[in-house]
N, C-alpha and C positions, 0 to 999 in steps of 0.2 A: 740446369745450365749455369754457366758462369759468364758474367758480363766482363767487358774489357777492364774495368776498374779493379774487380776482384782478382782477375788473372794477373794484372800488373803487380798488385801488392803482394801476391803470393809467389810469383815466378820471375818478375822482371824489374824489381825495384832498383837493382844495381845500375840500371840504365841511367839514372839521374844522380848517382853517387858523386859528390864533390861539385855538383852543379847548382846554380841558382835557378829556381823553378818558378814559373808563372803558370796560373791555371785559369782557363776560360771555362766558366761553369755557372750554374745557378742552382735552384732548389731541386732540380731533377738529377743533379750529380750526387748520387747516394749509392752505397753498396746494397747488397741484398738484404741487409738488416736495417736499412734506412739511415745509416750513419753518413753524414755529409762528406763528400770528397774533400771539401775544404778542411774539415776537422781531421780526417784521416791523414791528409798530407801534412797539415800544420803540426800535428802531434807526433808524426813519424820521426824516429831518431835519425833515419838515413835520407830524409827529404828536406831540403832547405828551401821553403817557400818564401819568396820575396815580393810577389805581387799577384793580385787577382784581377780578372778582366770580366766585365759583365756585358751580356748581349742585350737585345731588346727585352724589356720588362725587368731588367736588373738581376743581380745575383740572388735576390730573395723573392723575385716575382711580384713585387708590389706596384710596378708601373704599368699603366694601361698601354694598349697598342698605340704606337706612334709617339709616345711620350718621351721626350728627351731626358737623359739621365746625366748627372754631373759626377765628377770625381768625388770620392769620399774615402774615409778611413773606416774599415770594417770594425765595429765595436767589439766583436767577439774575438778577433785575432790580432787587431791593431795593424793589419796589412793594408797597404794602399789598394783601392779598387778603381781601376781605370775603366771608364765607360767606353764601350764600342757601339753605343747608340746615343751619342750626344754631339759634341763638336766635331767628332770624326768617327767614321765607322771602321777605319783602318788604323791599327796601332802606329803611332809615330816613333821615331828613333828614341825620343826621350822616354816614351812609355815602355820601351824595351831595354833601357840602359842597364837595369839591375837584374836581368834574367839571361840565362844561357839556353834555356829550354822551356817551351810552352806546351802544356798539356791541354787538350780539348776534351771536356766531358759534359756533353749536353744531350738531352733526349730530343731527337727530331720527331716530326709527326708524319713524314712520308709524302709531303706535298711540295711542289715547286715554289709556292708562294711564301713558305715559312722561312723567316729570315736567318735562322741559325746557320744554315748551310752556306750562306753568303758571308756571315761573320767569319766562319771557318775559312772561306776563300781569301778574305782580306787579311786575316792573321797569317795564313800561309804565304801570301805575297810579301808581307812585312818580314816574316822569318827569312824568306829567300833574299830579300833586299839587305837585311842587316845581319845575316849570318847566324841565325838562331835555329835550333833544332825544334821540330814540331812533332808532337805525339798525339795520336787520336786513341782514346779509350772507347772502343766500339760498343754500341748499344743497338737493340732491335729496331727495325722499321716496324712501327706498331700496326700498320695495315698490310703487312706481308712484304716479302721480297720477290713475289712472283707476278703480281698484277701491275700492269702499267697502262696508263691512259693519257691521251692528249697529244698536243702538237709540240714542236720544238720552238723555242723563243726566237723570233726574228731579231736581227741585229739592231734595227732602229727603235725597238721598244725594250731594250735591256735596262734593268733597274734592280733595286734591292729586293724586289719580289719576283725577279726572274733574270738572273745575271748571266746564266749560261744556257745553252740549248739542251735543256732536259725537259721531259714531259711533265704534265700537271701532277701525275701520280708516277713517281719515278722507280719505285720498287728496289731501292738501294739503302744500305746502312750508311751512316756518316763516314765510317772508315773506308767503305768502297768508293764513296763520292770523293773523298780526299785523294785516293789513288787515281781516280779519273781526272781530278783537277791537275794533278802533277803530270801524268803521262799523256793525257789527251788534250788538256787545255794549257799546258806549259807553265804551271806554277811550280817552278823547280826548286823547292825548298828541300832541306834534309828531313825526310818524312819517315816516321815509324807508326804503324798501326798495330795496336794490341787487339787481336780479334777476340770474339766471344767463343765459348765452347758449349756445344749442345743446342745452339739455336738453329732451326731449320727455316728455310725461306717461306714455307707455307704457313707459318705461325702468325696469328694475330697476337697482339700484346697480351690479351687476357688468357692466352694459352701458354704463356712462358713461366708462370709461377711468380712473376715479379709484381711488386706493387706499382700501380699506376699513379704517377705524380703529374698533375697538369703542368706542362711546360710554360703555359701562359694562362692568364685569367679565363680565357674563353675556350680552352681545350679540355672539355669536360669528360670525354671518354671515347669508347670505341665507335659508337654510332656517329658522333660528331666528327671524329677523325676520318671515318669511312666516307662521309658525305662531303667533307671539306674540299677535296679536289674539284668538286662541282659547285658547291654552294658558296665558296669563297668569292666567286665571280659576282655575287650579289653586292659585294662591297663597292663595286664600280657603278652602282645604280642608285636611284633615289628610294629603293626599297630598304627596309630594315632586314638585316641578316640575323636578327635576334640578339645582337649585343645589348646588354642591359636587361637580359632575361636569364632564366636558368637553363635555357636550351639554345645557345648561340649556334648558328649554322645548321640547326635543325628546324628552327622557326624562320619563316620568311613571310613578311607582310608589310602593310602600309595602311594609312587611314583611308585610302581610296579603294581598297580591295574588299570584295564580298567573299568571305572565307568559304562559304558553302558552295558557291558557284565555282570558285577556283579549284577546290578539292575535287569536285565532281568532274570538272573538265580535265584536270591532270590525271586522275585515276582512269579516265576513259582511254588514255594513251597506253595503258597496260604495260608500263615499263617493268622489266624483271627486277625483283628484289626490293621493291619500295612501294609504299602506300602513303597517300596524303590524308591528313585529318584536318578538318576546319578548326581554326582556333581564333581567339582574341587575346591580345597581350598589350602591355604598356611598357615600353622600354624605359629604364631608369636613367639611361644616358645615351649619347650618340644620336643617330638619326631618329626623328619623331619622338624625342624624349617627352615623357609625360602625356603622350597622346595615345588614345585607343587605336590599336592597329588590328585589322583582321588579315588573315592569311591562312597558311597551312603549317602543320608540323609534318616533316618527312620522317616516316618510320621505316627503318631498314628491316625488311622481312627475311632477306637472305643476303648475307654480306659477300658471298661468293658469286651471286648472280647479278648484283647491282652494278651498273656502270655509272659511277658517281658523276663524271663530267657530263654525260648525256642526260642524267637526271637533272642536274643544275641548269643546263641549257634548255631543256624541255620546259622546265618551270618558268624560266625567264621569257622564253618565246611565247608561252601561254599568256603570261601577264601582259606582255607587249601587245599581243593580239586582242586581248580582252579590254585593255585600258590604253589605247594608242595615244590619247591626249594627256594622260597622266604619267605614264612610264617614261623615265629619262635616264640617260647615261650622264654621270657627273664629271665635271671638269675642275681642274685646280691649277693654281699658279698663273704666272704672267703669260705663259705659252699656251694656256688653256688645254693642258694635257688631259686626256681621258684616262682615269685610273683603270677603267675596264681594259683598255689596250695593254697596259703594263701587266695586269693580271692574266689576260688572255694570251699574251706573248705574240700578238698580231693585231694590226689595225683593221683587219678584214671581218672579224667576228661580229662586231656591232651590227653591221648591215645584215648579216646572215640571221641574227636573232630577230631583227625587225621584219625580215622578208622571207622567212620560212626556209632557210638554207642550212639548218643545223645538222640534218642527217648527212648531207654531203660533206660537211666539215668533219663529222665524226669518222666518215670513211677515209678522208685524207689523213686524219690523225693516226689511223691504224697503220698507214704506210710509214709515217714518220716514227711511230713507236716501234715498229718492226726494225727500222734502221738503227734506232737507238739501242734496241735489245742486242744487236750484233756488236755495236760499238762498246757497250758496257761489259761485254762478256769477259775480257781479260782481267777485269778489276774485281770480279766477284770472289768473295772469300768463303762463301758457304754454299 
């Protein structure tokens, strides 16, 4: 198969001839021989790169989640690097003054919460506003383009972890999402998508023949990505989601949990495609730093059978039931916003986790996912 980057360089490079080019990318922007997009563009005789733009975690992936990034000059190319995860998430007019065309080459992980697809939305908005062309170099959805799970985000909880009404597991590539942004959600920039060749929708990333490069410090591999549409919700609680360990979003625990009891109770639910193993771990940062936590590691036994969202919600509901005086949803900011609401895309799910209503929620999600499936159909490229 060929990714969008390689197809652009072999077949479509004339697209940017005579134009000043900006590139939104990071360490996942590489060709199939692992040469960085930045180098390929910077050294190409027919591509005039004038600016780089970095998403969350930065262009080299050195920043932790949520860490603000400042402007700097890239020491390897001497190009200005404008942060899209610092003072602003949307490029300003000044940040686009020296470009005519912006390329987007980032590896997404297939879940609604992952911020790269909203960086893309904001760049598209800026391109529409300031008359710049926008080009997406398409890459695979690592957890397939067929499976979808979850609800659509309610208007009153839209945020940078859920900016548009798409499900938790959306089953689209970034190129397809860009087309949906333009034609369904009204971001009317001049858009070109360079599609892949040879990718089929039923492929997991490890079936593509491509090297997996973690798009952020905690995206460790296919099991993590498969679980993430469900276990990312743990971020909105006082439980550790395994950040600061070698298995983030596979480990879930807390100092108040008894791992053996939790694993036994979870496994009695007999959810398809997943088993829990009792564990102890000590996070090196984030929640419960340097404290011994007990909990479970979720093991994917069948990635086609597992329902990631139901898995994550079942685990949260089990912990809420077992430890009602210890389990909490976290709030932040002056308005006491619940992070869980932003991740869940609804204010209703907290009460359902606490009061045994998650199965009904999953049934309602299936109705919303079916509606989304029809809405996305015109924008599918593969």
